[in-house]
C-alpha positions as CSV (number, residue, x, y, z in Angstrom):
1,M,9.4,-22.4,12.5
2,P,11.0,-25.7,13.5
3,F,9.0,-28.9,13.1
4,A,7.2,-29.4,16.5
5,P,8.0,-32.7,18.3
6,L,5.4,-35.4,17.8
7,N,2.3,-35.4,19.8
8,S,3.1,-31.7,21.0
9,L,0.5,-29.4,21.0
10,F,2.0,-27.6,18.0
11,N,2.2,-30.5,16.0
12,A,-1.3,-31.4,17.0
13,Q,-2.7,-28.1,16.0
14,S,-0.2,-27.5,13.2
15,T,-3.0,-27.2,10.6
16,R,-4.9,-24.4,12.6
17,I,-1.9,-22.6,13.3
18,Q,-1.1,-22.3,9.8
19,E,-4.5,-21.3,8.7
20,I,-4.6,-18.7,11.2
21,L,-1.3,-17.0,9.8
22,N,-2.3,-17.4,6.3
23,K,-5.7,-16.1,6.8
24,N,-4.2,-12.6,8.7
25,I,-1.6,-12.4,6.0
26,E,-4.8,-12.2,3.5
27,V,-6.6,-9.8,5.6
28,F,-3.8,-7.5,6.2
29,L,-2.1,-7.3,2.7
30,P,-5.5,-5.9,1.0
31,A,-5.9,-3.6,4.3
32,L,-2.3,-2.0,3.7
33,D,-2.5,-1.8,0.0
34,P,-5.3,-1.8,-2.7
35,A,-2.6,-3.6,-5.0
36,W,-3.2,-6.9,-3.1
37,R,-6.9,-6.9,-3.2
38,D,-7.5,-9.0,-6.6
39,T,-4.6,-11.2,-5.6
40,T,-6.2,-12.6,-2.4
41,V,-9.7,-13.0,-4.0
42,S,-9.1,-14.3,-7.4
43,S,-6.9,-16.8,-9.3
44,Q,-6.8,-14.5,-12.6
45,G,-3.4,-13.9,-14.1
46,V,-1.6,-16.0,-11.5
47,G,1.2,-17.7,-12.9
48,Q,1.0,-21.7,-13.2
49,S,3.6,-24.1,-12.0
50,N,4.5,-25.2,-15.3
51,L,6.0,-21.7,-16.3
52,I,8.6,-22.2,-13.7
53,G,12.0,-23.4,-15.8
54,R,14.7,-25.3,-14.6
55,D,16.5,-22.3,-13.2
56,M,13.6,-21.4,-10.7
57,K,12.6,-18.7,-13.2
58,I,9.0,-17.8,-14.2
59,L,8.9,-17.8,-18.0
60,K,6.5,-15.8,-19.8
61,I,6.3,-15.5,-23.4
62,Y,5.3,-12.3,-25.2
63,M,4.1,-11.2,-28.7
64,G,4.4,-7.4,-28.3
65,S,4.3,-6.5,-32.4
66,M,1.3,-6.2,-34.8
67,A,0.7,-8.3,-37.8
68,G,-1.0,-9.0,-41.2
69,V,-1.9,-5.8,-43.3
70,L,-4.5,-3.1,-42.7
71,E,-5.7,-0.5,-45.4
72,M,-8.4,2.2,-45.9
73,A,-10.7,1.2,-48.6
74,D,-11.0,4.4,-50.3
75,S,-8.3,3.2,-52.5
76,R,-10.3,0.2,-53.7
77,S,-13.7,2.4,-54.2
78,N,-15.1,1.0,-50.9
79,F,-15.8,-2.3,-52.8
80,V,-16.6,-4.1,-49.3
81,L,-19.1,-1.7,-48.7
82,Y,-21.0,-1.1,-51.9
83,G,-19.3,-4.1,-54.3
84,D,-17.5,-3.8,-57.3
85,D,-18.1,-0.9,-59.6
86,T,-18.3,-3.1,-62.7
87,V,-21.5,-3.5,-63.6
88,S,-22.6,-3.1,-67.1
89,N,-26.0,-3.6,-68.9
90,I,-26.1,-5.9,-71.7
91,A,-30.0,-5.4,-72.2
92,D,-33.0,-4.4,-70.4
93,K,-33.0,-7.5,-68.5
94,L,-29.1,-8.6,-68.3
95,Q,-25.7,-7.2,-66.8
96,T,-22.4,-8.4,-66.6
97,Q,-20.0,-8.3,-63.5
98,S,-16.5,-8.5,-63.2
99,L,-13.9,-8.1,-60.3
100,A,-11.7,-5.1,-60.3
101,N,-10.7,-4.6,-56.7
102,S,-8.7,-7.3,-54.6
103,W,-7.7,-7.7,-51.1
104,P,-4.4,-6.5,-49.9
105,D,-1.4,-8.9,-50.4
106,A,-1.1,-10.7,-47.1
107,T,2.5,-11.6,-47.8
108,E,3.3,-7.7,-47.4
109,G,2.3,-7.8,-43.7
110,A,4.7,-8.3,-40.9
111,M,4.7,-11.6,-38.6
112,A,4.7,-11.1,-34.9
113,K,7.9,-12.6,-33.3
114,P,7.8,-14.0,-29.9
115,Y,10.1,-12.9,-27.1
116,R,10.5,-14.7,-23.7
117,L,11.1,-13.0,-20.4
118,G,12.6,-14.8,-17.5
119,I,12.1,-13.5,-14.1
120,G,14.1,-14.7,-11.3
121,M,12.6,-16.0,-8.0
122,K,13.3,-14.6,-4.6
123,A,12.5,-16.0,-1.5
124,M,12.5,-14.9,2.0
125,V,13.0,-16.9,5.5
126,S,11.1,-16.3,8.7
127,N,11.1,-17.6,12.2
128,L,9.1,-17.2,15.2
129,L,10.0,-17.7,18.8
130,V,7.3,-19.7,20.9
131,T,8.3,-20.8,24.2
132,L,7.0,-23.8,26.5
133,G,6.2,-21.1,29.1
134,E,3.8,-19.3,26.5
135,M,2.4,-22.4,25.6
136,Q,1.7,-23.2,29.0
137,A,0.2,-20.1,29.7
138,E,-2.2,-20.3,26.3
139,A,-3.6,-23.6,28.0
140,T,-4.2,-22.3,31.2
141,P,-7.9,-21.6,31.6
142,A,-7.2,-19.1,34.3
143,F,-4.9,-16.9,32.0
144,I,-6.6,-13.7,31.0
145,G,-6.1,-12.9,27.4
146,E,-4.4,-14.7,24.5
147,I,-0.7,-15.4,24.0
148,L,-0.1,-17.5,20.9
149,A,-2.6,-15.7,18.8
150,P,-1.5,-12.2,19.0
151,K,1.8,-13.5,18.5
152,L,1.1,-15.1,15.1
153,E,-0.9,-12.1,14.3
154,G,2.1,-10.0,14.9
155,H,4.2,-12.4,12.5
156,A,1.5,-12.1,9.6
157,R,1.4,-8.3,9.9
158,L,5.5,-8.3,9.7
159,I,4.9,-10.5,6.5
160,A,2.6,-8.4,5.0
161,H,3.9,-4.8,5.8
162,T,7.2,-6.1,4.0
163,L,5.6,-7.4,1.1
164,C,3.8,-4.0,0.6
165,N,7.1,-2.4,1.0
166,Y,9.0,-4.5,-1.4
167,W,6.1,-3.5,-4.0
168,Y,7.1,0.0,-4.1
169,I,11.1,0.2,-3.0
170,S,13.5,0.1,-6.2
171,D,16.8,-1.7,-6.8
172,N,17.9,2.0,-7.7
173,T,18.0,2.8,-4.4
174,W,19.6,-0.4,-3.0
175,F,16.0,-1.4,-1.8
176,S,16.1,0.8,0.9
177,L,13.0,2.2,3.1
178,G,14.6,5.6,2.8
179,T,17.0,8.1,3.8
180,I,18.0,9.3,7.1
181,S,17.7,13.0,7.4
182,S,17.8,15.6,10.2
183,S,18.9,12.9,12.6
184,T,19.6,13.1,16.3
185,V,21.9,10.1,17.5
186,T,22.1,9.2,21.0
187,T,24.6,6.7,22.7
188,G,24.2,5.5,26.4
189,S,24.0,2.3,28.5
190,G,25.4,0.4,25.7
191,N,22.7,1.1,23.1
192,T,22.3,3.7,20.3
193,T,19.1,5.5,19.6
194,V,18.6,7.3,16.2
195,V,15.9,9.8,15.8
196,F,15.3,11.0,12.2
197,T,13.0,12.4,9.8
198,P,12.5,10.4,6.4
199,G,14.2,12.1,3.8
200,E,11.2,11.1,1.1
201,G,8.5,11.8,3.4
202,N,7.6,8.0,3.5
203,I,7.0,7.3,7.1
204,D,4.5,4.6,6.3
205,R,7.4,2.6,5.3
206,Y,8.3,2.4,8.8
207,A,6.7,0.3,11.7
208,V,7.3,-0.6,15.2
209,G,9.1,-4.1,15.6
210,Q,11.1,-4.0,12.1
211,R,14.3,-5.3,12.1
212,V,16.6,-2.8,10.0
213,D,20.3,-2.2,9.1
214,I,21.9,1.4,8.4
215,Y,24.4,1.7,5.4
216,S,25.9,4.7,3.8
217,G,24.2,4.8,0.7
218,T,26.4,7.6,-1.2
219,A,28.5,5.2,-3.6
220,S,27.2,5.3,-6.9
221,G,25.0,2.2,-8.1
222,T,25.9,0.5,-4.9
223,V,25.5,0.2,-1.1
224,G,28.2,2.4,0.3
225,G,30.5,1.9,3.3
226,S,30.1,-0.9,5.8
227,R,26.9,-1.5,8.0
228,R,26.6,1.3,10.6
229,N,24.9,-1.0,13.3
230,Q,28.1,-3.1,13.6
231,T,30.9,-3.8,15.9
232,G,33.9,-5.4,14.3
233,A,32.5,-8.2,12.6
234,N,29.4,-8.6,14.6
235,R,26.1,-7.2,13.6
236,N,24.3,-5.1,16.4
237,N,20.5,-6.1,16.2
238,A,18.4,-2.7,15.5
239,F,14.6,-2.3,15.7
240,V,12.2,0.6,14.8
241,T,10.8,1.4,18.1
242,K,8.7,4.8,17.4
243,V,6.7,6.1,14.3
244,D,5.3,9.6,15.1
245,E,3.4,10.3,11.9
246,V,2.2,13.8,13.1
247,R,5.9,15.2,13.7
248,N,7.3,12.6,10.8
249,L,9.9,11.1,12.9
250,V,11.2,7.7,13.5
251,T,13.2,6.0,16.1
252,I,15.5,3.2,15.8
253,A,17.3,1.6,18.4
254,V,20.6,-0.3,17.8
255,L,21.3,-2.6,20.7
256,G,25.1,-1.9,21.2
257,N,27.2,0.9,20.4
258,T,27.8,1.4,16.5
259,S,31.5,1.3,15.4
260,T,30.8,4.1,12.5
261,G,28.7,7.0,13.5
262,I,25.3,7.4,12.0
263,I,24.9,10.7,9.6
264,N,22.2,12.0,7.4
265,T,22.1,10.7,3.9
266,D,22.6,7.2,5.4
267,I,19.8,4.9,4.2
268,V,17.7,2.4,6.1
269,V,17.2,-1.4,4.7
270,F,15.8,-4.4,5.9
271,A,17.8,-6.4,8.5
272,N,20.5,-8.3,6.4
273,G,19.1,-6.8,3.1
274,A,22.2,-5.4,1.8
275,K,25.9,-5.5,2.0
276,A,28.6,-3.1,1.1
277,G,29.5,-2.9,-2.8
278,D,26.3,-4.6,-3.7
279,R,23.1,-3.2,-5.0
280,G,21.2,-4.8,-2.0
281,Y,18.6,-7.7,-1.9
282,G,15.1,-7.5,-2.4
283,I,12.1,-8.5,-4.6
284,A,11.6,-6.2,-7.6
285,G,8.6,-4.5,-7.5
286,I,6.6,-2.3,-9.6
287,N,9.4,0.6,-9.8
288,S,11.9,-2.0,-10.6
289,W,9.9,-3.1,-13.7
290,L,8.2,-0.3,-15.0
291,K,11.1,1.4,-16.5
């Protein structure tokens, strides 16, 4: 959000507002996906700032191979268990002892070679509109209910749900939320409504209030034709307005008639999350790294 003017309510309470948003994200992330539970309660395994390279890459050094020599001791009469079998008697009270076996030659072993992985960092930008009227209503004791806290909670929910989605969506499918299947497109009153069944059965990726784009995903390796929710060079805002988990239906409202018809096999991506001829924009999740 923009910097608040000096001596304004948001400026005076900036620390509290940021803390509310931060704590909401910490609450929502573990609730949405167990993968975040250890992240929010522990710093174990968290990358250090000195591991970030000059190109804003997270640099990790790995040693993936084995080193040294290891053999079974049977070929050496298991001397490490019982000692060398080289004892001979001299007399009733004397013996001699020699060394017949030796340890494996250390120079015969392999030496582990380090290799480096550079992970490019990704960023997201966000904004939240808070009007003067909302701030005045919040400050009025006679006003029933809160205004700012639910809005901040909704913004935290947006961030948490988006991060959880990026954990699973893949660059192999253009960082798309899914494919449109069994769709019904209705155009009227200057808006377009799309009701569809997610082709992959992953309806939990969709949530009311998400800003999305619709693209053709038929081109091999890249996002297909032009953005569906677009008129000329202007992008028409599109929102997820309904999620019916019982009937497995998602409703998207496009503010404005689309220049290109929306059809089955089209893909749904985050708003401004792709462009034609590209692989799409996103954070590499588990499906991108475990190959």
